[in-house]
N, C-alpha and C positions, 0 to 999 in steps of 0.2 A: 504494500500499500504506499502511496506517496505520503511523505511526512507532511503534517500541518505546517503552516508558515512559521509558527513559533517553536517547532520541534527541533531539538538538537540530539545528535548521538553522543555516545560517551567519548568518542575520539575526535570528532569534528564539530565545528559550529560553536565553539566555546570562546567567550570573550572575557577579558579581564576588566572589571570595573575598578579602575585604580583607586578611587575613593568614593565609590558610589555615584560617580559622575561620568560625563562624557569624556574627560580627559584621559581616564585610565586606559581605555582600549587603544587610544592613540599612542600612549607611552609604550605599551606592549608591542604594537605593530611597529612603531618607530625602531624599538630596540631590535627586534628580529631582522628588520630591513637593514639596519646599520650593521649587525653582525655578519649578515651575508655579504654586505659590501666589503667588509674588512678582510674576508677570507681571500688571501692572495697565494699564488703558487711560488713564483721566483722573482717577483718584481720588488726590489729594495725601495724603501720609503725615501722620498726626497728630503725628509726632515731628520734623518738619522745623523746624529752628531758624531758618533764614533763608528768605526768599521765593525760589521757584525762578528760576533765571536765564532760563528761557524757559517759556512755557506748555506744558502737556502736550498732546500731539498725538493725534489719533485713530489707532488702530492696528487694522488689519483682522485677521480671524481667520486669514488666510493668513500674514500677518506674524507673528502670535503663534505659530503653529505652527512656522514657520521659525525663529524665535528659540528656542523651546523645544528644537527639535531641535539647533540650534547649541550651546546650553548643555549639552545632554545629551552631545553629542560631546565638548565641552570637559571635562566631568566624566569621561568615560571615559578621555580622554587624561591628564588629571591623575591619575587613579587608577593608571594604568600607570606613570607617572613616580615618583609619591610612594610607592607601595606595591610594594616589591620582591617581595612574595609574591603579586602579582596572578595569579590563575588563572581561566580560564573553565571553568564546570561546566555540565553538562546540567540543564535544568529538570525537577524532579520534581513532579508534582501532589501535593498534600497527602494524606497517608494518610486514607482514609475520605471523601475529598471526592468530589462528584458527577463531577467531571472525571476523576478516577482510575478511578471505576467504569465510566464510559462508555467510556473508552479500553480498559480491560481487556476489556469485552464486545465491542467492535469488533474488537480483535486476536484474541480468541479465535475469533469468527466467521470472520475472514479466514483464519487458519491452518487451521481445520477445513474450510473450503471448498477450500483448496489440497490438503489431505490427500485429500479426497473426489475431487477431480479426478484427482490422480495415481494413485488406486486404481481408477479406471475401467478398463474393458477395451474398447478401448485406452485408454491414459492420455490425459487432456486437459491441455495445457501452457499454457493461456491465462494463468493467474495466474503460473505459474512464469516465463514469458517476461517479464511485466511486472516481476517481481522482478530478473530478470537485467538488464533495462534500467536499473532504479534503481541497482543495483550498478555497472553500467558507468559511468554518470554520476558516481558517487562516486569511483570509481577514477581517472577522467580528471580530476577536480577536485584530486586529489592531485599531479598532474604539474606540473613547471615548464615554461615555454615551450620551453626547449631540448631537452626530452626527447621529441623527435620519434619516435625509434625505438620507445620503449615505447608511445607513443600509437598508433602503427601496429599494434603487436602486440595491444593491447587492442581496437582497432577490428576487427581481423581475427578474433580469437578470439571476440568477443562481437558479431558481426554479427547483429543481431536478425532481419533478413529472411532470412538463411540458416538461423538457428536455427528460425525459423517454418516454412520449407520442409521442414527435417528432421523437424520435429514432425508436419507434415501427411503426410509419407511414411513415418512410423513409423521414422525413422532416427536420432532424437535420443537421444544419450547425455547425460542431464542430469547424471549423476555426473562425466563427464569435464569438462563446463562448470564444475561446482562446483570441481573440482580446479585448473583454470586460475585461477579466482578466488582460491582459497586461496594458490596459489603467488605470485600477484601482490601479495596482501596482505602476504605474508611479505617481499617485497622492499621494500615501502613503510613497514611499521610501525616504531615505535620499538622499541628493544631490550626495553623493558619489556613489550611485547606479544608477544614471540616465543613464549612458552610458551602463551598463549591461542590463537595461530594454529596452533601445533603440535597442540593438542587438537582443533582443527577436523577434522584428518585422520582422527581416530579415530571420527568420528561417521558411522554408516551410514544412519540414517533421514534421508531427504532433507528432510523438513519441519523436523525438529529442526536439521538442518544449515544450512538457510537462515535460521532464526531465530537461530542462534548466529552465523552470518556477519554479520547485521545488527547484532547486539549488539556484536561486535568493531569493525565499521566505525564505529559510533557513537563508541566510545572513540577510534579513530583520528582521527576528525574533531576531537575535542577536543584530542588531542595535537598535530595539525597547527595548530590555532588558537593553542594556547599557544606553540608554536614560533615562529609568526608574531609573537606578542606580544613574546616575548623578542628576536626579531630587530629589531622596531620600537622597542624601549625606547631603545637608543642614539641613534637618530634623534630620538626625542621629547625625549630629554634635552638634545639640542643645540638644538632649536627650540621647546621647550615654553614658555619664558617669553614669547617673542614671539607664539606661537600663542594662548596663553590670554589674553594682554593684548588681542589683536586681536578675539578672540571676545567678551570682555567689553565692549570698546568698541562692538561691533556691538549687543550687548544694551542698552548705555546709550543708544545713538543711538535705539533704538525705544522705550525706556523711561527717560525722563530722571530719574524718581525712584528709580532702581535703586541709589542710594548713600544713601538716607535713613537706614537702620539703621546703616550704616557711620559716617556722620557722627554719629549719636547716640551710638554706642559710643566713638568718639574724644573726643567732647565730655564724656562722663561720666569718661573717663580723665583728661582735662585738669582737670576739676573736682577730682578726687581728688588729683592731683599738686599742685595749687595749695593745696588745703586742708592737705596734708601739709607743704608749704613754709612756710605761714603758722604751722603748729603747731610750727615748729622742727625739722622732720625734715631739712631741707636748710639748712646753715649757710653754705656757700660759694656765691658767685654762679655761674651757669652761662650759657653762650653761647645764642643762639637755636637753633642747630643741636642743641646738647646738650639743650635743653629739648624740642625736637621728638622727638628719639630717646627721651628719658625718657618722654614722654607715650605714644609709640607702643609701647614695650616693656611699659610697665604695662598698656596696652590688651590686649595678648596674655595677660597674666597674669589679667586680668579674665575671660577666656574659660574659665579653669580654675575659676571660681566663678560660672558663668553661671546666673542665676536669673530672667531675664526671659521665658523661654518660647522654644519652638523657632521660633515665627513672627517673632521680632524678632532673630534671630541676624544679625550683619552680613553683608552680601551678598558681600564680598570673601573671607570665610573660610568661606562656606557649604558649599563642597564638602568642607571638612575638619571640619565640625561633629562628625561621628562620632568622629574622632580626639581632638578636644578633650574631648568628653564622656567618652571612654574614659579619658583621662588624669585628668579631674576625679574620676571614680569611684574610680580607683586611688589618687589622692592623698588622698581622704577616708579611705580605709582605712589608708593608711600613717600619716596624721596620728593616727588613733586608736591604732594600734600603738605609735608612738613616745611618745604621751602616756602610755599605760599603762605602758610600760616605764620612762620617766622618773619616774613616781610610785613605781613599785616600787623602783627603785634609790635614790631619795631617802629612801624609807621604811626600807628595810633597812640602808642605810648601808654602812659598811666591811665588814660581815660577809660580803657576797656580791660585792663588787667584785673583779673579777679571777678569779673562780672559772671554770675552763675549762668551756665548753659550756653554761653556765647561760643566758646571753643568748639563744643560738640556740633552746634549749628553750622558754623563756618566749615568745619571738617567735613560734615555730611554733604554740604553743598559741593565742596571741591571733589570729594570722592565720586559723587553722582555725575558730575560733569566730565570726570576723567575715566568713567567706567568702560568706554569704548576705545581707549587710547591705543590699544594694540590690534585694532581692526583696520582693515584697508580703508574703511569709510571715514576714519578719524581725521579731522582737519585741525591741526594744532593752532593756527592762527585764530580761527573762529572760536575754538574752545577756550583759549586763554583770554581772548577779549570778553567772552561771555562770563568767565570766572571773575574777571576784574569788575564788570558791570554789576554782577550779582552780589559780590562781597561788599562793594561800595554801598549798594542799596541796603544790605542787611546791617551794615555798620552804621549807616545814617539812622536807621530806624531804631537801633539799640541805643545809640547815643542820645537821641531825642527822648526815648522812653525813660532814661535814667538822669535826665536833666542836663546833659552836657551839650555844648554847642556842636552842631553838625559839621561834618567835614567840609572844608572850603573847596570849591571846584578845582583850584589848583592842586591841593593836596590829593584830591581824588585822581586827577589826571596823572599826577606822579606815582601814586600807588598802582594804577592801572598799567603804567609803563613798566614798573618794576615786576609786577605779576607776569606781564607778557614776556619779559626777558627770561623768565625761568625756563621756558620751553627749550632754550639752547642748552646743550650739554656742557658748554664752556662757561655758563653763568657761574659767577663766584659763589653765590649763596647756595645754588644747587650742588656744586662741587664740595662745598663745606659740609653740607648735610650728608652727602653721600660718604664723605670720608669719615664722619662721625658714626654713621651706620655700620660701615666696615669695621671700625674699631670696636663697636659694641658687639658685633657678631663674632669677632675674633675671640672675645672673652669667653664665649660658649665653647670654644674649641680647646681652651687651656686644659691641661690634665689635672686630675685630682678628683677622688671620689666624693669628697664632702665640700666641694667648692660651692660658694653661693653665686647667685645670679649677678652678673656684672651691673654696675651702676649705669643708669640711663644718661647719656651725655646731654648737655644743654641743647635746647631746641628740639629734642625728640620726644618730649613728654607726650604730646598729642597722639603720637603713633606708638607709644611704649608697649601697649598690649599686643598689637600686631607684630611688632619687632620681636617680643618675647616668644611669641608662638613660632615665628620663623627660626629664631635661634635654637629653640628646643628641637624643632624638626631637623634643622641642619646638624646639630650635634649628634643626634641619633644616627643620622645617615652617615655622617663622617666616621664616627666611631665604629660602626659596623663595617664600613669599607676598609678602615685601617686593619681591623682584625683579620678580614679575609685576605688582603693583599700585602700584609706586612712583610713577608719574605721577599716579595718582588720590590716593594718600596725601598727596603733597607739598602739593597745594592744600588738601585737607581739613584737614590738620594745621595749616597756616598760618592758616587761617580760625578754627579753634577756639581756637588759642593766642592770636591777636590778639583774639578775643572775650573771652577770660579777662582779657587785659591791660586792655581797655577797661572791663570791669565793675569791675576792681580800682581803677581810677582814678576 
């Protein structure tokens, strides 16, 4: 029987809901696509800073496919561990797509054929018995190995050879068979499906009943799969570090250049840290281990400003690229919000400081107007002009309400110009806020089991809650990544830091 549009098998049609939202599927699809792009046979990376330790070897198509499958499995296990909201969802063909149209036509033809057979005199049960067979297989798949009594009951009640004999002799009561199926579904289903199973009992049309049974069974399959995932998560948490490390080592054995972009990423971080030290940013000497940690943590912060393109993202953080990109976009928006508010409060001065509710009002206005800033339709000039106009209006109303003189038109125009200037990445206020955000987030990456949350820098109080949430997410992500890839990072970090030391002398 053709599967209903919301039906998915155990092996195909599964999607990952990265956090219960549309972004998660995109993250998994992007990760798999990138992994496949990264598999090379004997082409050295143009970014390699040092000669390879061994020549590239020939890799067969079979080895490539095996490696891709292994990395895909690793990505799935990683998603389950890192994403607490991981859910399996049935695949839906795109609305209006050829696949959806063909599926609908095939389904319609099948159910019409079933209806025609059952309306014959005498009824023909060929299709109906096939459906019962599929339902039987599904019900048996829900059973645990120890549920032998239930298995025997299903085998006896849905004995296809017996049902076939009853149909041939005109003694088959298909409604009675359907009722047994519904009762069994009620015993297996999750509590959230009780109402849907109950409604099956009210359906009298046998064709519609079978269609509805399959629709509910599809949902039960997903429920069972997600229950299995939740049961698997503690086991994966216990073994995921070693599992991912071994899988990546297998990948590295087949593809020796699989750390090229990771090396370049760490090298750029080391260059940046050394330049900062030479510029006087670091006054006190640091040990070798501290320097390695400093370079590594700064490397993770660089992922929040990634501008090198999707194809050059470091291999060791490739599976979390979607998460880093998500934080990057969120931080860009928060930087603009904080910059605008800093300008407003510096411009208005004592008159508005401490006024209850004003900060939240202004903040919500800016956030709403910047909600689409990462979409193709976003027009920066128009948006920042609107922000200036709206904030001046709200400030004027607030000042009047509290007995202050309203903004003079000249001061309003100056404020609007300062707000409009924030859209430039070279704006001094924006760069200052961004620098403080980076320093704040760096505090979350400092080692120590009992460390307290870093202090919120000046000007970031309006977005402190959002920054704290990002900092916690970032630290969890980074700490797990370090645990998995620590053997690879240790050698690479030592190499890049020694290279910096050699070039400095």
